C-alpha positions as CSV (number, residue, x, y, z in Angstrom):
1,M,121.5,-64.2,112.1
2,Y,121.6,-64.4,108.3
3,I,118.5,-63.6,106.2
4,L,118.5,-64.2,102.4
5,G,115.8,-62.1,100.6
6,L,114.6,-62.9,97.1
7,N,112.5,-61.5,94.3
8,A,111.7,-64.7,92.4
9,F,109.6,-65.4,89.3
10,H,108.8,-61.7,88.9
11,A,110.4,-59.0,86.8
12,D,113.8,-57.8,87.9
13,S,114.6,-61.0,89.9
14,S,117.2,-60.4,92.6
15,A,118.8,-61.5,95.9
16,A,120.0,-59.7,99.0
17,I,121.7,-61.0,102.1
18,F,121.8,-59.5,105.6
19,K,123.8,-60.4,108.7
20,D,122.1,-59.1,111.9
21,G,120.1,-56.7,109.8
22,V,123.1,-55.2,107.9
23,M,123.1,-55.7,104.2
24,I,126.2,-57.5,103.0
25,A,125.3,-57.9,99.3
26,A,122.4,-57.4,96.9
27,T,122.2,-57.7,93.1
28,E,119.8,-58.4,90.2
29,E,119.9,-61.7,88.3
30,E,120.0,-59.8,85.0
31,R,123.5,-58.7,85.8
32,F,124.5,-62.4,85.4
33,T,122.1,-63.6,82.7
34,R,122.6,-60.5,80.6
35,V,118.8,-60.3,79.9
36,K,117.0,-57.1,80.9
37,H,114.3,-57.4,83.6
38,W,115.1,-61.2,83.8
39,A,112.3,-63.0,85.7
40,G,112.8,-66.4,87.2
41,F,114.7,-68.0,90.1
42,P,117.8,-65.9,90.8
43,V,120.3,-68.7,91.2
44,Q,123.4,-66.7,90.3
45,A,122.4,-63.8,92.4
46,I,121.9,-66.1,95.4
47,Q,125.2,-67.8,94.9
48,F,126.9,-64.4,94.7
49,C,125.3,-63.3,98.0
50,L,126.3,-66.4,99.8
51,R,129.9,-66.0,98.6
52,E,130.0,-62.4,99.7
53,A,128.7,-63.4,103.1
54,G,131.2,-66.3,103.3
55,I,128.5,-68.8,104.3
56,S,126.7,-71.8,102.8
57,L,123.0,-72.1,102.1
58,E,122.7,-74.3,105.2
59,E,123.8,-71.4,107.5
60,V,121.0,-69.1,106.4
61,D,118.4,-68.7,109.1
62,H,115.5,-67.2,107.1
63,I,114.8,-67.2,103.3
64,T,112.2,-64.5,102.5
65,I,110.3,-64.2,99.3
66,G,108.8,-60.8,98.4
67,R,105.5,-62.3,97.3
68,D,102.7,-64.1,99.1
69,P,100.3,-66.1,96.9
70,K,97.9,-66.3,99.8
71,A,97.6,-62.5,100.1
72,K,94.1,-61.0,99.3
73,L,92.8,-64.5,98.4
74,F,89.2,-63.5,99.0
75,Q,89.5,-60.4,96.8
76,K,91.1,-62.5,94.0
77,L,88.3,-65.0,94.1
78,N,85.6,-62.3,94.2
79,Y,87.2,-60.5,91.3
80,L,87.2,-63.7,89.2
81,I,83.6,-64.5,90.1
82,S,82.7,-61.0,88.9
83,N,84.7,-61.4,85.7
84,P,84.3,-65.0,84.6
85,S,85.9,-64.2,81.2
86,L,89.2,-63.8,83.0
87,L,89.3,-67.4,84.4
88,L,91.4,-68.8,81.6
89,A,94.0,-66.1,82.0
90,A,93.9,-66.6,85.8
91,F,94.7,-70.3,85.4
92,K,97.7,-69.4,83.2
93,R,99.0,-67.2,86.0
94,L,98.4,-69.9,88.6
95,G,101.4,-71.7,87.3
96,N,103.6,-68.8,88.2
97,S,102.1,-68.6,91.7
98,R,102.8,-72.3,92.2
99,E,106.4,-71.8,91.4
100,V,106.6,-69.1,94.1
101,S,105.0,-71.4,96.7
102,R,107.2,-74.3,95.8
103,L,110.7,-72.9,95.7
104,D,112.4,-75.4,98.0
105,H,113.4,-77.8,95.2
106,L,114.9,-75.0,93.1
107,F,117.6,-74.4,95.7
108,R,119.3,-77.6,94.5
109,D,120.7,-75.5,91.7
110,V,122.2,-73.2,94.4
111,D,123.6,-75.9,96.6
112,A,122.8,-79.6,96.0
113,T,124.0,-80.7,99.4
114,V,121.2,-78.9,101.3
115,S,117.9,-80.9,101.7
116,E,114.6,-79.6,100.4
117,S,113.1,-80.0,103.8
118,H,115.8,-77.9,105.4
119,V,115.2,-75.1,102.9
120,R,111.4,-75.4,103.2
121,S,111.6,-74.8,106.9
122,R,113.3,-71.5,106.4
123,I,111.1,-70.0,103.7
124,R,108.9,-67.0,104.6
125,N,106.5,-65.4,102.2
126,I,106.2,-61.6,102.6
127,E,103.5,-59.7,100.7
128,H,104.8,-57.7,97.7
129,H,103.9,-54.2,98.8
130,R,104.8,-54.8,102.4
131,S,108.3,-55.7,101.1
132,H,108.4,-52.5,99.1
133,L,107.4,-50.5,102.2
134,A,110.0,-52.2,104.2
135,S,112.7,-51.6,101.6
136,A,112.2,-47.9,102.0
137,F,111.3,-47.4,105.7
138,F,113.8,-49.8,107.3
139,A,116.6,-48.4,105.1
140,S,115.7,-44.8,105.9
141,P,117.1,-42.6,108.6
142,F,113.6,-42.0,110.0
143,E,112.3,-43.5,113.3
144,E,108.8,-42.6,112.2
145,A,107.5,-42.0,108.7
146,A,104.5,-42.2,106.4
147,L,104.8,-44.9,103.8
148,L,103.8,-45.3,100.1
149,S,104.3,-48.2,97.7
150,I,102.9,-47.7,94.2
151,D,103.5,-49.7,91.1
152,G,101.9,-51.9,88.5
153,S,100.8,-54.7,90.7
154,G,101.9,-57.3,93.2
155,D,99.8,-59.8,95.2
156,F,96.7,-58.2,93.8
157,T,97.6,-54.8,95.2
158,T,98.7,-51.8,93.2
159,T,99.1,-49.1,95.8
160,M,99.6,-49.4,99.6
161,I,99.9,-46.7,102.3
162,G,101.0,-47.1,105.8
163,I,103.0,-45.8,108.8
164,G,106.4,-47.0,109.9
165,R,107.3,-46.6,113.6
166,G,110.5,-48.1,114.9
167,T,110.5,-51.8,114.0
168,K,106.8,-52.0,112.9
169,I,104.9,-51.2,109.7
170,E,101.1,-50.5,110.0
171,V,99.2,-50.8,106.7
172,L,96.5,-48.2,106.5
173,D,94.8,-48.8,103.1
174,S,95.4,-50.1,99.6
175,V,94.2,-50.0,96.0
176,G,93.5,-53.4,94.4
177,L,93.6,-54.7,90.9
178,P,92.7,-53.8,88.2
179,V,93.0,-50.1,89.2
180,S,96.7,-49.3,88.9
181,L,98.7,-46.1,88.4
182,G,101.5,-48.2,87.0
183,F,99.2,-49.7,84.4
184,F,97.8,-46.3,83.6
185,Y,101.2,-45.0,82.7
186,T,102.1,-48.3,80.9
187,A,98.9,-48.0,78.7
188,F,99.9,-44.6,77.5
189,T,103.5,-45.8,77.1
190,Q,102.3,-48.5,74.8
191,Y,99.9,-46.2,73.0
192,L,102.8,-43.8,72.3
193,G,104.7,-46.6,70.5
194,F,107.0,-47.9,73.2
195,P,105.9,-51.6,73.6
196,H,108.6,-53.2,75.8
197,Y,108.4,-53.9,79.5
198,G,110.1,-51.0,81.3
199,D,109.8,-48.4,78.5
200,E,107.9,-46.0,80.8
201,Y,111.1,-43.9,81.3
202,K,111.0,-43.0,77.6
203,V,107.6,-41.2,78.1
204,M,109.1,-39.4,81.1
205,G,112.1,-38.3,79.0
206,L,109.8,-37.2,76.1
207,A,107.5,-35.2,78.3
208,P,109.6,-32.0,78.5
209,Y,109.5,-31.6,74.7
210,G,105.7,-31.1,74.9
211,E,103.1,-29.0,76.7
212,P,100.6,-30.5,79.1
213,K,97.6,-29.5,76.9
214,Y,95.6,-32.6,77.5
215,V,95.8,-33.0,81.3
216,D,92.0,-32.5,81.7
217,Q,91.3,-35.1,79.0
218,V,93.7,-37.6,80.6
219,M,92.4,-37.0,84.1
220,K,88.9,-37.9,83.0
221,I,90.1,-41.5,83.3
222,I,90.8,-41.1,87.1
223,R,88.5,-40.4,90.0
224,F,89.9,-39.3,93.4
225,L,88.3,-41.0,96.4
226,P,87.5,-39.4,99.8
227,N,89.8,-41.9,101.5
228,G,92.8,-40.3,99.7
229,L,93.2,-43.0,97.1
230,F,91.8,-43.3,93.6
231,T,89.9,-45.4,91.1
232,W,89.5,-45.2,87.3
233,D,87.0,-45.5,84.4
234,D,87.6,-49.1,83.3
235,R,86.3,-48.5,79.8
236,F,89.7,-47.2,78.9
237,F,91.6,-50.3,79.8
238,V,91.9,-54.0,79.0
239,P,92.1,-55.9,82.3
240,P,95.7,-57.0,82.9
241,A,94.8,-60.7,83.0
242,K,93.0,-60.4,79.7
243,A,95.6,-58.2,78.0
244,G,98.1,-60.9,78.8
245,F,101.1,-60.8,81.2
246,E,103.5,-63.6,80.6
247,Y,107.2,-64.5,80.9
248,V,108.7,-65.5,77.5
249,D,112.1,-67.1,78.2
250,H,112.1,-65.3,81.6
251,V,111.4,-61.9,80.0
252,P,108.2,-60.1,81.1
253,K,105.8,-59.3,78.3
254,V,102.7,-57.2,78.7
255,G,99.9,-57.2,76.2
256,N,98.3,-53.9,75.2
257,L,96.5,-52.4,78.1
258,Y,94.6,-49.6,76.2
259,S,91.1,-50.4,75.0
260,E,89.2,-49.5,71.9
261,H,87.5,-46.8,73.9
262,F,90.9,-45.4,74.8
263,V,91.9,-45.2,71.1
264,K,88.5,-43.6,70.3
265,E,89.3,-40.9,72.9
266,F,92.9,-40.2,72.1
267,G,93.2,-41.1,68.4
268,P,95.2,-43.6,66.4
269,V,97.9,-45.6,68.2
270,R,101.5,-44.5,67.2
271,Q,103.1,-47.5,65.6
272,R,106.7,-48.3,66.5
273,G,109.1,-46.4,64.3
274,E,106.5,-43.7,63.3
275,E,107.5,-40.1,63.7
276,L,106.9,-38.6,67.1
277,T,104.5,-35.7,66.4
278,Q,103.9,-32.7,68.6
279,Y,100.7,-34.3,69.6
280,H,102.6,-37.3,71.0
281,K,105.0,-35.0,72.9
282,D,102.1,-33.0,74.3
283,L,100.3,-36.1,75.3
284,A,103.5,-37.4,77.0
285,S,103.7,-34.2,78.9
286,S,100.1,-34.4,79.9
287,V,100.4,-38.0,81.1
288,Q,103.4,-37.1,83.2
289,R,101.6,-34.1,84.8
290,A,98.5,-36.2,85.4
291,T,100.6,-39.0,87.0
292,E,102.1,-36.4,89.3
293,Q,98.7,-35.1,90.3
294,I,97.6,-38.6,91.2
295,I,100.7,-39.3,93.3
296,F,100.5,-36.0,95.1
297,H,96.8,-36.5,95.8
298,V,97.6,-39.7,97.6
299,M,100.6,-38.2,99.4
300,R,98.8,-35.0,100.5
301,N,96.1,-37.1,102.1
302,L,98.7,-39.4,103.6
303,R,100.4,-36.3,105.1
304,E,97.1,-35.1,106.5
305,R,96.0,-38.5,107.8
306,T,99.2,-39.3,109.6
307,G,100.5,-35.8,110.5
308,L,104.0,-37.1,109.9
309,K,106.7,-34.9,108.3
310,N,108.8,-37.6,106.6
311,V,107.8,-40.1,103.9
312,C,109.3,-43.2,102.4
313,V,108.3,-44.2,98.9
314,A,108.9,-47.4,96.8
315,G,107.5,-49.4,94.0
316,G,107.9,-49.1,90.2
317,V,106.2,-45.7,90.0
318,A,108.9,-44.5,92.5
319,Q,111.3,-44.7,89.6
320,N,109.5,-41.6,88.2
321,S,112.3,-39.3,89.1
322,V,110.5,-36.2,87.8
323,A,107.6,-36.7,90.2
324,N,110.1,-37.6,93.0
325,G,111.8,-34.3,92.7
326,K,108.5,-32.4,93.3
327,M,107.2,-34.6,96.1
328,A,108.3,-32.6,99.1
329,E,107.3,-29.2,97.7
330,A,103.9,-30.5,96.4
331,T,102.9,-32.5,99.5
332,R,104.3,-30.6,102.5
333,F,106.5,-33.6,103.5
334,E,109.8,-32.3,104.7
335,K,111.9,-35.3,103.7
336,V,111.4,-38.0,101.1
337,Y,113.5,-41.2,101.2
338,I,113.5,-43.5,98.2
339,P,115.8,-46.6,98.1
340,S,118.3,-47.3,95.3
341,A,116.2,-50.2,94.1
342,G,112.7,-48.8,94.5
343,H,111.5,-51.1,91.7
344,D,110.7,-54.8,92.0
345,A,114.4,-55.8,92.5
346,G,114.2,-54.0,95.8
347,I,111.6,-56.5,97.3
348,S,114.4,-59.0,97.9
349,M,116.0,-56.4,100.2
350,G,112.6,-55.3,101.6
351,S,111.3,-58.8,102.4
352,A,114.5,-59.6,104.4
353,L,114.2,-56.3,106.3
354,Y,110.5,-56.9,107.0
355,Q,111.3,-60.3,108.5
356,Y,114.1,-59.0,110.6
357,H,112.5,-55.9,112.0
358,H,108.7,-56.3,111.7
359,V,108.3,-60.0,112.3
360,L,111.3,-60.7,114.6
361,G,111.3,-57.3,116.3
362,M,115.1,-56.8,115.9
363,P,116.5,-53.2,116.4
364,R,117.1,-50.9,113.5
365,N,120.5,-50.3,111.9
366,P,122.0,-47.1,110.4
367,A,120.3,-45.8,107.2
368,I,121.4,-47.1,103.8
369,W,123.0,-44.4,101.7
370,S,125.2,-46.7,99.5
371,A,124.0,-48.7,96.5
372,Y,127.4,-50.4,96.1
373,T,126.4,-54.0,97.0
374,G,127.2,-55.9,93.8
375,I,130.2,-57.7,92.5
376,R,133.8,-56.3,92.5
377,F,137.2,-57.2,91.1
378,T,140.8,-56.6,92.1
379,N,143.4,-55.0,89.8
380,E,145.0,-58.4,89.6
381,E,141.8,-60.0,88.4
382,I,141.3,-57.3,85.8
383,E,144.9,-57.6,84.6
384,A,144.5,-61.3,84.1
385,V,141.5,-60.6,81.8
386,L,143.3,-58.0,79.8
387,K,146.4,-60.2,79.4
388,S,144.3,-63.2,78.4
389,R,142.8,-61.1,75.6
390,G,146.1,-59.6,74.5
391,I,144.9,-56.1,75.4
392,S,147.6,-53.3,76.0
393,Y,147.0,-51.4,79.2
394,R,148.6,-49.2,81.8
395,R,148.2,-49.6,85.6
396,L,148.5,-46.2,87.4
397,S,148.3,-44.9,90.9
398,D,145.1,-43.1,91.9
399,E,146.7,-39.7,91.5
400,E,148.1,-40.5,88.0
401,L,144.7,-42.1,87.1
402,Y,142.6,-39.0,88.0
403,D,144.9,-36.8,85.9
404,V,144.9,-39.0,82.8
405,V,141.1,-39.6,82.9
406,T,140.1,-35.9,83.4
407,D,142.5,-34.9,80.6
408,K,140.7,-37.3,78.3
409,L,137.3,-36.0,79.4
410,I,138.3,-32.4,78.7
411,E,139.8,-33.4,75.3
412,P,136.8,-34.2,74.9
413,G,136.5,-37.9,75.2
414,V,134.1,-40.6,76.4
415,V,135.3,-42.8,79.2
416,G,134.0,-46.2,80.6
417,W,134.5,-46.1,84.4
418,F,134.4,-49.5,86.1
419,N,135.1,-49.0,89.8
420,G,134.5,-50.9,93.0
421,R,131.2,-52.8,93.6
422,A,128.4,-52.7,91.1
423,E,125.3,-50.8,92.1
424,F,122.0,-52.3,93.3
425,G,119.2,-50.8,91.2
426,P,118.7,-49.4,87.7
427,R,121.1,-46.4,88.0
428,A,124.8,-46.3,87.4
429,L,126.3,-44.3,90.3
430,G,130.0,-44.3,89.5
431,G,130.5,-48.0,89.9
432,R,129.6,-49.0,86.3
433,S,129.3,-45.7,84.5
434,I,130.1,-44.0,81.2
435,I,131.3,-40.5,81.9
436,A,131.8,-37.3,79.8
437,D,132.3,-33.6,80.1
438,P,129.0,-31.9,81.0
439,R,130.2,-28.6,79.5
440,N,130.4,-30.1,76.0
441,P,127.2,-29.2,74.1
442,K,127.9,-32.0,71.7
443,A,128.4,-34.7,74.4
444,K,124.9,-36.0,74.2
445,D,125.0,-36.5,70.4
446,L,128.5,-37.9,70.7
447,L,127.4,-40.5,73.3
448,N,124.4,-41.6,71.2
449,L,126.5,-41.8,68.1
450,K,129.5,-43.6,69.7
451,I,127.8,-45.9,72.3
452,K,124.2,-45.6,73.5
453,R,122.4,-45.5,70.1
454,R,119.2,-44.5,71.9
455,E,116.4,-42.0,71.3
456,S,117.7,-38.4,71.1
457,F,115.0,-37.1,73.5
458,R,116.4,-39.1,76.5
459,P,118.6,-37.0,78.9
460,F,121.9,-37.8,80.5
461,A,122.4,-37.2,84.2
462,P,124.8,-35.0,86.2
463,S,126.9,-36.5,89.1
464,I,127.7,-33.5,91.3
465,L,129.8,-33.2,94.4
466,K,127.2,-32.8,97.1
467,E,128.7,-29.6,98.6
468,Y,128.0,-27.8,95.3
469,T,124.4,-28.8,94.8
470,S,122.9,-25.4,95.7
471,E,125.3,-23.6,93.3
472,Y,123.8,-25.5,90.4
473,F,120.3,-26.5,91.4
474,T,117.4,-24.5,92.7
475,K,116.7,-27.3,95.3
476,T,119.1,-28.8,97.8
477,D,118.8,-32.3,99.1
478,D,120.8,-35.5,99.4
479,V,120.1,-37.5,96.2
480,P,122.5,-40.4,96.5
481,F,120.7,-42.8,94.1
482,M,119.9,-40.4,91.2
483,E,116.3,-40.7,92.2
484,K,115.1,-37.1,91.8
485,V,115.0,-34.5,89.1
486,F,115.6,-30.9,90.1
487,P,115.6,-27.6,88.2
488,I,119.1,-26.4,87.2
489,R,119.7,-22.7,87.9
490,P,119.1,-20.8,84.7
491,E,122.5,-19.2,84.7
492,K,124.1,-22.7,84.7
493,H,122.2,-24.0,81.7
494,A,125.0,-22.8,79.3
495,V,127.7,-24.0,81.7
496,I,126.5,-27.7,81.7
497,P,124.4,-28.1,78.5
498,A,125.1,-31.8,78.2
499,V,123.2,-32.6,81.4
500,T,120.5,-29.9,81.1
501,H,117.2,-31.4,79.8
502,A,114.8,-29.6,77.5
503,D,112.9,-28.2,80.4
504,G,116.0,-27.0,82.3
505,T,116.2,-29.8,84.8
506,G,118.6,-32.6,85.6
507,R,118.3,-36.0,87.3
508,L,121.1,-35.5,89.7
509,Q,123.3,-37.8,91.9
510,T,124.8,-36.0,94.8
511,V,128.2,-37.6,95.3
512,D,129.4,-38.0,98.9
513,R,133.1,-38.7,99.5
514,K,132.3,-41.0,102.5
515,V,130.1,-43.2,100.2
516,S,132.0,-42.9,96.8
517,P,135.6,-41.9,97.6
518,R,137.2,-42.6,94.2
519,Y,134.4,-41.3,92.1
520,Y,134.3,-38.2,94.3
521,D,138.0,-37.7,93.9
522,L,137.8,-38.0,90.1
523,I,135.0,-35.3,90.0
524,E,137.1,-33.2,92.3
525,R,140.1,-33.4,90.0
526,F,137.8,-32.4,87.1
527,R,136.6,-29.5,89.2
528,Q,140.1,-28.3,89.9
529,K,140.9,-28.3,86.2
530,T,137.6,-26.8,84.9
531,G,135.8,-25.1,87.8
532,V,132.8,-27.4,87.3
533,P,132.1,-30.0,90.0
534,I,130.0,-32.3,87.8
535,L,130.5,-35.2,85.4
536,L,128.0,-36.4,82.8
537,N,127.1,-39.9,84.0
538,T,125.2,-42.7,82.2
539,S,125.0,-46.4,82.6
540,F,127.9,-48.5,81.3
541,N,126.0,-50.6,78.7
542,E,124.8,-50.7,75.1
543,N,121.2,-51.8,75.0
544,E,121.9,-54.5,77.6
545,P,121.9,-54.8,81.4
546,I,124.7,-52.7,83.0
547,V,128.0,-54.4,82.7
548,N,128.9,-56.5,85.7
549,T,132.4,-58.0,84.9
550,P,135.7,-56.8,83.4
551,E,135.0,-59.1,80.4
552,E,131.6,-57.4,79.7
553,A,133.1,-53.9,80.2
554,L,135.9,-54.7,77.8
555,D,133.5,-56.1,75.2
556,C,131.3,-53.0,75.4
557,Y,134.4,-50.8,75.0
558,L,135.6,-52.8,72.0
559,R,132.3,-52.8,70.1
560,T,131.6,-49.1,70.6
561,Q,133.7,-46.0,70.0
562,M,134.4,-45.3,73.6
563,D,137.7,-43.4,73.9
564,M,139.0,-44.9,77.1
565,L,138.3,-47.8,79.4
566,V,139.2,-47.5,83.1
567,M,138.8,-50.6,85.3
568,E,140.1,-49.9,88.8
569,N,143.6,-48.7,88.2
570,C,144.0,-50.2,84.7
571,I,143.6,-48.0,81.7
572,V,142.9,-49.2,78.1
573,Q,143.1,-46.5,75.4
574,R,142.6,-46.6,71.7
575,D,145.5,-44.4,70.9
576,A,147.8,-46.1,73.5
């Protein structure tokens, strides 16, 4: 049985394909369009998935869409009746909902030979947050777990809690629009001068440079409810529909969510490009701390309500790796599973899993610990690209390659590492990574000067051989998707300064040889030479989606000051 899952006409559009419940491929459309957070119908991602599965569109048994326009219809109507000023904005959004409910004709761009009626008969709409819950639970190793999905919004819901048991998901409760922890964080992100969709990670990176002096002031906005959920003081926010949420050339754009009352409470809005003052840093720290308190309030009550020891978390807020790293300790859950694509791209995967397990009752498969589900290229394909561009290169064996690359890192040098399948999700995990020596105190500035050209307060991450985690971090856990931030042992701060953030933490990726054999062996060779089982790892890109193809990797290398480009066994070097 083949199931094709989609996230369509929503930010981070994507596709995933499963055979008998086993994921064959999954990828975001932005990797092909080269537009961040691309929202639309993911034609190229679908075509890629079908190629990887070796089937035609006609052979797909179910097509699941991680969105259901009919969900919470009564609540939507009631909200509009109570807020008639939002009717115009609601009609504008209706066009997007129509697109979601009439996808059959769009599959002509995927395969013109398949009839619309054939496609229509296979489409299944799965509610947004149920898809998020499924993406985490059915991919987890748990037979039974508490479930949390928390983000900006989807199908008129912003937070959903539930229980997963075997092949079934039971929804316990939810928070509906306009109250949203995602929008709460976005409003402060915009107020702090970061206006683009997806800029929230900048506030998370800025927070350690401040003190949480204003937590009480920030928390005045939120009120905890007896049912374990929360509401807010709506004087501080512009309703999302009124603020404006639109797709401009398939790029999501959100109007300012903070209100005049918000500005009156917190002071003048920081304009883009203005200096970041200590107040801004302290407010960022306070917002991060307040967000953690809200998440932990929900999770503690979920733990008490369900009595379960494991929890699965997904949704855009599940990309807050600082909060993720504290979840188990703060909420008494023993284990926390978060998928590689916890954000909206993951609902393609989640909708397919929901259909296969919850709807059809099919048995579970082994847990998913690998994010390597994207496109890949052979050495021969890579060589053809290099030859066509007149680029000098060397093709080495693995053993020779590890020596040459680690010598360049130690020099010190910055290396583009293009290996195996691309990752599914926003993190580079050794498939499409830029790597450097974590011992080099100047590595962060070097990367920003040579390649990334990004804000100096944003940290770089450590990829660590999983066996050495307890030697360098105060917490030990499997973190395969770089989804959690842990404190680095104080005595190691000076050893790995390039990946130690201002507060002494690191957003780690634990590298397992079974999952990432070549990346593991590269780090192991570096450890043999330096005694340090860690590499600095950041995404292979320059203010663009992560590179997907050899051509894109080569272009990024040529327009930056990267010292070496490694694509499978082919090495390109400036001094070669």
